[in-house]
C-alpha positions as CSV (number, residue, x, y, z in Angstrom):
1,X,98.6,111.3,86.5
2,X,97.8,114.9,85.7
3,X,98.8,117.4,88.3
4,X,95.3,119.0,88.2
5,X,93.8,115.8,89.6
6,X,96.0,115.7,92.7
7,X,96.7,118.2,95.4
8,X,100.2,119.7,95.5
9,X,101.4,117.3,98.2
10,X,99.8,114.2,96.5
11,X,101.5,115.1,93.3
12,X,104.9,115.7,94.9
13,X,104.8,112.4,96.7
14,X,103.3,110.1,94.1
15,X,104.9,111.6,90.9
16,X,108.1,113.2,92.2
17,X,109.0,110.7,94.9
18,X,108.9,113.1,97.8
19,X,107.8,112.2,101.3
20,X,105.1,113.8,103.4
21,X,106.3,115.0,106.9
22,X,106.0,112.4,109.6
23,X,102.8,112.6,111.7
24,X,101.3,115.0,109.1
25,X,98.5,112.7,107.8
26,X,95.3,112.8,109.8
27,X,95.0,109.1,109.7
28,X,92.2,106.7,108.5
29,X,89.1,105.4,110.2
30,X,89.3,102.3,112.4
31,X,87.0,100.2,110.3
32,X,87.4,97.3,107.9
33,X,88.3,98.3,104.4
34,X,90.9,98.6,101.8
35,X,93.6,101.2,101.0
36,X,93.7,102.2,97.4
37,X,96.2,104.2,95.3
38,X,95.2,107.9,95.2
39,X,96.1,108.0,91.5
40,X,94.5,104.9,90.0
41,X,92.4,103.2,92.7
42,X,94.5,100.0,92.6
43,X,93.9,98.0,95.8
44,X,97.2,98.2,97.8
45,X,96.6,97.1,101.4
46,X,93.9,95.7,103.6
47,X,93.0,97.3,106.9
48,X,93.8,94.0,108.6
49,X,97.5,94.4,107.7
50,X,97.8,98.0,109.1
51,X,99.6,98.5,112.4
52,X,101.0,101.3,114.5
53,X,104.8,101.5,114.0
54,X,105.4,104.8,115.7
55,X,107.2,106.0,112.5
56,X,104.7,108.8,111.7
57,X,103.5,107.1,108.5
58,X,100.8,104.5,107.9
59,X,102.4,101.1,108.2
60,X,101.3,97.7,106.8
61,X,102.9,94.2,107.1
62,X,101.8,92.9,103.7
63,X,100.3,94.2,100.4
64,X,96.8,93.4,99.1
65,X,98.4,90.9,96.7
66,X,101.8,90.3,95.1
67,X,100.8,92.3,92.1
68,X,99.5,95.3,94.1
69,X,102.9,96.9,94.7
70,X,106.2,96.9,93.0
71,X,109.6,97.5,94.6
72,X,112.9,98.8,93.4
73,X,116.2,99.8,95.0
74,X,116.4,103.5,96.1
75,X,119.9,104.9,96.6
76,X,118.8,108.5,97.3
77,X,120.1,110.5,100.2
78,X,123.1,108.3,100.6
79,X,121.0,105.4,101.8
80,X,120.1,102.0,100.4
81,X,116.3,101.5,100.8
82,X,113.6,99.6,99.0
83,X,111.1,101.9,97.3
84,X,107.4,100.8,97.1
85,X,105.4,101.8,94.0
86,X,101.9,101.1,92.9
87,X,101.9,97.9,90.9
88,X,99.4,99.4,88.4
89,X,100.4,103.1,87.7
90,X,103.9,103.1,89.3
91,X,103.1,106.0,91.7
92,X,105.6,106.4,94.5
93,X,104.0,105.1,97.8
94,X,106.9,104.9,100.3
95,X,109.4,102.3,101.4
96,X,109.5,98.8,102.8
97,X,111.8,97.8,105.7
98,X,112.5,94.4,107.3
99,X,111.7,95.4,110.8
100,X,108.0,94.8,110.9
101,X,105.8,92.4,113.0
102,X,105.1,88.8,112.4
103,X,104.0,87.0,110.3
104,X,105.9,88.8,107.4
105,X,108.6,90.8,109.3
106,X,108.0,93.6,106.9
107,X,107.0,97.2,107.5
108,X,105.5,98.9,104.4
109,X,106.0,102.6,105.5
110,X,103.6,104.4,103.2
111,X,102.8,108.1,102.7
112,X,99.2,108.7,103.8
113,X,98.6,111.1,100.9
114,X,99.3,108.3,98.4
115,X,96.3,106.3,99.8
116,X,92.6,106.6,99.9
117,X,90.4,104.4,102.2
118,X,87.5,102.4,101.0
119,X,85.3,100.8,103.6
120,X,84.1,97.2,102.9
């Protein structure tokens, strides 16, 4: 994704793997819709899978589909985490943790600037 198409923070997060500060994203409307990749518009998450985790980042318990996201091991900062990337363009989205709510037990902790909301 060309830098000129993204804001500085969108580029830093999606292309360089950085993280936006917690509680810095203004949030999304409370309506039914889908969350898309800011870079390629791939459908990533449904609004029905979003929940408030208290982490400071948008959180989801499941992706739109198995193909929507890809994961890989992230060993940065002396930690072992699972990085989440767009399944289409490989943009960095955030990380997934195994401390989420039922039914999946997963918490996809996603940078708000990596997402755009599309009402349905």
